TIVO-597908 format. One line per field, with one value per residue (C-alpha): x, y, z; residue in one letter. Coordinates in steps of 0.2 Angstrom, whole numbers, plus 5000, padded with zeros to 4 digits. Layout:
px = X:...
py = Y:...
pz = Z:...
res = A:...
This chain:
px = 4966:4958:4941:4943:4958:4963:4971:4987:4978:4968:4984:4992:4977:4976:4995:4993:4979:4989:5004:4992:4984:5000:5007:4992:4994:5012:5009:4996:5007:5022:5016:5016:5000:4997:5001:4985:4983:4985:4975:4985:4985:4973:4981:4983:4987:5004:5005:5021:5024:5021:5037:5046:5052:5062:5051:5054:5044:5044:5045:5045:5061:5062:5070:5061:5046:5055:5051:5064:5065:5070:5072:5065:5062:5044:5034:5021:5006:5000:4986:4988:4978:4989:5004:4997:4993:5010:5018:5007:5009:5028:5025:5014:5027:5040:5057:5073:5083:5082:5082:5064:5047:5031:5020:5005:4999:5002:4988:4982:4977:4973:4956:4953:4961:4951:4957:4946:4954:4945:4952:4968:4964:4968:4956:4964:4953:4961:4955:4949:4966:4972:4962:4959:4978:4985:4997:4989:4998:5000:5018:5013:4997:5008:5020:5006:4999:5015:5022:5007:5005:5024:5025:5011:5018:5035:5030:5015:5018:5001:4992:4988:4979:4976:4960:4960:4945:4942:4931:4924:4920:4928:4935:4936:4953:4965:4971:4962:4974:4974:4958:4957:4939:4946:4960:4978:4986:5003:5011:5008:5017:5033
py = 4620:4617:4621:4629:4640:4653:4647:4654:4663:4672:4677:4684:4694:4701:4704:4714:4724:4728:4734:4745:4752:4755:4763:4775:4780:4783:4794:4804:4807:4812:4823:4842:4851:4861:4880:4890:4901:4919:4934:4949:4961:4976:4992:5001:5019:5018:5023:5030:5027:5042:5053:5062:5060:5069:5077:5087:5104:5114:5133:5147:5157:5175:5181:5171:5159:5143:5129:5121:5108:5109:5094:5096:5085:5086:5079:5067:5057:5040:5044:5050:5066:5070:5068:5079:5093:5093:5093:5107:5117:5116:5121:5136:5141:5144:5140:5141:5148:5167:5164:5157:5161:5151:5150:5148:5166:5172:5168:5153:5138:5120:5118:5099:5084:5070:5055:5047:5030:5023:5037:5040:5058:5070:5084:5099:5112:5129:5144:5159:5167:5155:5165:5182:5185:5178:5190:5186:5183:5167:5163:5165:5154:5141:5141:5140:5124:5117:5119:5110:5096:5092:5092:5080:5069:5068:5064:5053:5042:5033:5049:5051:5067:5083:5093:5111:5117:5134:5135:5117:5122:5119:5135:5138:5145:5152:5168:5168:5159:5140:5129:5122:5114:5097:5087:5090:5074:5072:5065:5080:5091:5081
pz = 4939:4955:4958:4975:4971:4959:4943:4936:4923:4936:4946:4930:4926:4944:4943:4927:4933:4949:4939:4928:4943:4952:4936:4935:4953:4951:4935:4943:4959:4949:4935:4937:4936:4921:4922:4922:4907:4911:4904:4899:4913:4910:4906:4923:4927:4935:4953:4961:4980:4991:4993:4980:4962:4949:4936:4921:4919:4904:4904:4891:4887:4892:4876:4863:4861:4865:4877:4888:4902:4920:4931:4948:4964:4968:4982:4976:4983:4979:4968:4950:4954:4968:4958:4944:4956:4963:4946:4939:4955:4952:4934:4939:4952:4938:4933:4944:4929:4927:4908:4909:4914:4918:4903:4914:4919:4937:4949:4939:4950:4946:4952:4947:4939:4931:4921:4908:4909:4894:4883:4893:4893:4907:4911:4920:4927:4929:4937:4926:4927:4914:4901:4910:4915:4899:4890:4873:4857:4847:4853:4872:4869:4861:4875:4888:4879:4875:4893:4901:4888:4887:4906:4907:4893:4900:4918:4915:4899:4901:4897:4879:4878:4889:4889:4896:4906:4914:4929:4925:4907:4890:4882:4863:4865:4879:4870:4853:4842:4846:4847:4865:4863:4860:4870:4864:4860:4869:4854:4844:4856:4859
res = X:X:X:X:X:X:X:X:X:X:X:X:X:X:X:X:X:X:X:X:X:X:X:X:X:X:X:X:X:X:X:X:X:X:X:X:X:X:X:X:X:X:X:X:X:X:X:X:X:X:X:X:X:X:X:X:X:X:X:X:X:X:X:X:X:X:X:X:X:X:X:X:X:X:X:X:X:X:X:X:X:X:X:X:X:X:X:X:X:X:X:X:X:X:X:X:X:X:X:X:X:X:X:X:X:X:X:X:X:X:X:X:X:X:X:X:X:X:X:X:X:X:X:X:X:X:X:X:X:X:X:X:X:X:X:X:X:X:X:X:X:X:X:X:X:X:X:X:X:X:X:X:X:X:X:X:X:X:X:X:X:X:X:X:X:X:X:X:X:X:X:X:X:X:X:X:X:X:X:X:X:X:X:X:X:X:X:X:X:X
């Protein structure tokens, strides 16, 4: 070993360090970054593009208290409340078949639509004609509730319950036979 120069040992140590550093740099440059962990997407109320869509509306039979479905093309908006208004408006307008009738009393209007997203409950605020113009009877009342709840359930699968309101308030019943002071679970009316 010479005193003024680097010895063989020093050169070997420097070469090994250089190889280790180069290997570390190459590893860092060529490895793929870790995929970020993704949280599950929060449940979201679905939105349909503005335009039209085919919906199923439920009506009462004229000869017997049955509920049947009719498909119809309905104009819809972007927001859920706009879509519900269009679908319920078509339901109130009545069926295309002569063998059916709207189970919603004539003159009834949908005044408001509100979604409680935490409970996935849809509040439908109808005008007073829903109660005042109702023909009465347990079969007619059943048909009214079934037609509305089934129509909502069929066309808006994210909705789990429907609460009827009349002029902004809960009602005990629509025609005296079925309690309407709590939301109707869609699954119970399928």
